N, C-alpha and C positions, 0 to 999 in steps of 0.2 A: 461530546465535548458542545457546548453552545458556546462558540471564540467569539468574544463582542469586543477585542481590542479593535482598535484604527491600524492595524495593519502589526502583524501580517493575520490572515481573515481566510476563511475557509476556502477550498478551494471545490469549484466543482467536478463529478467522479470524472469525467471523461477527461476534462484538460491530466485529473492528477495521472489517469492511464494513458492518456499520451507520454511523462515521460519515462514510464516503462520499455518504451521502445527502443527498438537493439541502435547500439552503436552505429557511428560511420566515422569514415572519413571525414575529419572538419577540411581539410583541405579539398575535398574534392566536390564535384559536380551537384551530388546530393543536401551538403550542406548546403553551395553556390543560393538552391533554388531557395530552400526553406529561409535564407536568410532575406532574399529579396522579397519574398510573399512578406515576412515578417515589417519591411522595411515602409513596404508600401502598407502594410494593414495598420503600421502607427503613424502612417502621416495622413489614414483618413481619421482617425480619432484626436489626432494633432493641429485637426483643419489645417493642413499648412501643402507648398509645395517646398520648405526648405529639405535640406535633408536632416533624417536622425538617425543618429549614431546607440546603437546599441553594444551597452559596457557590460561585461560583466563584474558587476559588481552590487556592494547597496545601494538605494536612493541617499548616503552621504557618499558616496564612493563615485555621483553623476556631480550632488554638488561642489567637491572638488577638481573638478574636470573645472567644471565653471570656474571655478575659481583660478587654478592657475592658466587656463586658457587664456584668459581675458584682464587679470589684473596683474600689472608687474611691479615689482620689488618698489617702493615709496609710494607707491602711485594714490592717487585719495580717490576712493569710491565712496556714493551713497548706500547704506544698507538700512533697511525699511522692515522693525522688527513690530510683533504681534501679540511674540508668546518665546518657549522655549527652542522653536526650530530656526525661527527666522536669528535669532540670536547666536547659531548654528555656523550661520555667513559672515557673522564679527567675529566669529573666532578662526575659522579657513582663514581670512582675508588677512588676520595680523601674525597666524602662523606663517603663511608665505613672504610673510613683508611687505604687505599695503596696507594702508592708512584709512582705516572705513572710521567716517562720518557717522555716527548711528544715531537715527531719529528712529525714537523709541515710543510707543502706544502704550496707554493700557494696555492688562490684559484682559479678554473679555471683548473686548472694542475692536475696529477695524481702524486702518490707517488713513488719515482726511489724505485728500488728495491736494486740498492748498495749501497744505501746511508741507508739504514733497515740494511743492510748486516752491513756495514760499526760500524752502532748504537748498536747491536749486539755483534761484534768482542768486543766493547770498556765497553759491560757490562758484563761480564759472570753471574752476579747474577741472572741477568731477565729469569726467566725460561717461560715469558707467552706475546704474541702480541697481540693485539687489533688494529681492521684494520675496515675501511665501503668499502664497494665491488665498491656501485652504491652511491654519493654524492649529496643528493634531492638539495641540499643548492644553489650547483655550476651548476648542471648537467651535473658530471664528472665523468666516471667511472675508477675504479683502474683496473692495470695492476694484479688483485687476480692470477691469476698461478703462474705468475713470482714471488710477494711476495711468495705465501706459499711456491714455491721452493726452494727461499732464507732462509726462518723460515724453515723447515723441515730442510734442512740441515746441521741448525746451533739445529736438533734437542731440537726447544722451541716449546711451544702450542700456537697454531694460534684461535684464537677464531675473527668471522665475522659477522657484522654485513650485512646481507645481505636483508636490510628489501624489498629495493626497487629496487632490481635485481631479486632475485628467483619467476620463474616461469615465467619472461621476459627474461631474457638474461642469458645465457651458467652459470651454476655455478654446477661443477663437484664436489660434497661433498667428497668421495670417493676416486675417482682415483688424485686430485691436495692434498690428507691429510688434509682437513679440517675438524679440532679437534672438535669447538663449531659453528655451524652458526643456526643463527640470522633472525627470517623471521615476517612478520606481514600482518593481512587479510585483510586489507586497502589497499593493492599495487595490483601486479599483477594479487592476486590468485581470485580477480572480484569477492571479496564479503566486508558486512561494516567494519568499526573499530572495534575492542572489544575480535579477536583470535592473539597471538603468537606463534610460530611453533622455535623447540627449539633440533637442530640435537647434538647429545654429541656423541664423539667416546667413546672407551674402555679404549685409554688414558685419557682421561678428566674425566669418571666415578672415576678411580683411586685418581687423584687430587682433584675431590673433596671432600674425604672422611677424605683428611690431611687438608680440606682448615676449617680454624676458626671462620669465618666470624659469626655471627649468620644470622640464615637466616626461614623465615616459609613455608609463603605462595608459595613464589615463590625460595622454595627448591627444585630443580630438583630432587633431593632424590625421593621427595615424589612422583612427579610423576610420578616416573619409577616405585614405590611400587605399586601403586594404578592401575598406566594401567595394568598390570597382572593381576590385577583384574577385569579389565572392568571395572573401575571406574576413576576419577578424587578424588584430595585428597579433595579437594574444590567441593562447588556448582558450575558446569559448567552450562554456558554458550546458553542451550540447544538447541535454537531456532538460530543460530551461526553456531552450529554443524551441523544439517540438511543441513545450509544454504554452508556449507563446504565440506560435502558430496556429494550434486551436482552437485557444482563447479569442485572438482577434478574429476567427470565423465567428467563433460568440456572439461578438459584440455587432459584426459585423449585419447578423442572421436578425438578431434584436434591433438593431439601428444605434447609433448616437443621439440622435435627440430623445427617443423613446426610452435609453438606458437614462437620460437626464430626468426625463418624466419620472421614472420607477425611485429615480434617488432624492426626489423630490418630495413623491409619496410618500414614501419609506420614512424618512427625514419627518413629516409632517403627524406619522403616525406614532413615530418614537416621542416628539416634543408632548401630542395630548398625552399618551401612555405615562407619561412620566409626571408630569404636573397634574392627572389624575388622581395619582398619590399621594399627591401635597409635598412631591418635591421643584425647589424652583432650581433653573438654568441658569450657568453660570455666564454665558455669552450674553453681550445685547440681543434684543431680539431682532433688528435688521441682518443683525449680523452672522446669527447662525448658521451652521455650516447644515451642506447637505448630506454631509459621512460623518461626521462624529458629533456625539452628541454631550456636555461636561455636566454635570449635575454637583449641585450643590448636599452634602446630607443633611436632614432635620439639627438642630440646636441642640445640639449635647451629645451629637452621635460621631462617631470619626467614620471619613469616608471607607477607611482601609478594615474597620470592623466591617460590614457592611459587603464591603467583595471578598472578603474572606471565608465569610460563611455562603455568600451567593456560590463559589468555588466548590466547598466542601460539600454544603446539602444540597446544591442545586445543577452540578457539576458547568453551572456558567460561569466563564471569566471575562470581568471586566477591569478597563486599564486605570491606573490611580492617575493621580497627577503629578507632574515633574518640576523639576524645580521647586520654584519657591512654593508651588502647587501644591507640592507634597502633602497627601493627606488632607485635605481640605475639598479638594472634588474627585472625585471619579468619571469616569469615563466609557460613553454607552458607541462601540462602534456600527457603524450603518453600512459601511460603503462595497461594493464590490457583488457577489454570492451572496444574496443574505435574504432568508425569504420569508412570508409572512408569518412562520411556522419560529422563526427564530426571535423575532421580534416578540411575538407572545409570551415567549419560554422566560424569553429575557424578563420582558416584563413583571411577569409570576416569580421572578427569582428575586427580582427587587420585592417587591411586594412581600416577599417571605421572609426576606431578611429583615425588611424595617418588624414584621411580629416578631418574630425572633430579635430583634433588639427592646423589644418592649414602646416601640412607635406604633401608635392608631391611624388607621390607613382612613381618611376621608370614606365615610359612605357613599355609593355613587346607583342614582337610581338608575 
């Protein structure tokens, strides 16, 4: 199967095999050594000297840990959204009693840093800003460095969902002053689902000590204390740690900048190939993601019909639209372990599905 969703993604054979290693004592020295290597490897990719917690949880678990650790009941915070996953922060904050000020931008666009600055100027009581870096629901990437400059210029805490960007798209945690950065294993890290990563600045640790929201399993302070003893606070997904250890070695061998360059090149090839088939891209050109491309079907065709044919006749799986975009777009994931053959096969599947649906593909010279 050619899995072209923006997570989960295909896992390299050697990473998959690493997960079959014999089980060890998760309270013993062998696991402590693996945990230490993984923490250091994550810091390299995060470009940070901050602590990075590793949670046995989905990416959403990492997002929830960021909320419950930094937002007290009744506290007003700014949430900047450009799609469905940004809106998940709004839901989480409301669930735990926070008061989100929702600054929403049109799907397919990026957030305007000037508008964020204006919102902060108008709300002196807001001390924390939440933003999604790469919005997989629309295929758009926010100008995170510019957003961070505005937020830090206003001396606010910045919490970032980088689940589908970190390890694939440039993220400079320390250089940009990002306080809390969440990512997830099933994206560009080339792993199965099940681990969340959360970097935490010294300032964010201080905020956590003042936060009054109850938390237990996702308490980042517990993770920090346990890591100091070479352990996790709860039973970890040991096999996933084996795989993370190997995947980080692969990323180190390739080099972070080279990984970013590879994603840029792959994304350019996908976008050009889709447009050669006469299809339009959904996200605005200036913010198109290097990890997922959102595609509009031709007039008169349903995106989910095309996806069904691609899956059943070409063994290729694309993601559908989410929320209000359901049935209106389909999404081509090209992050993490994606080969030239994967891209060629997926473009061929789109072309074949279009033909089966009676849509003429432009002639290519």
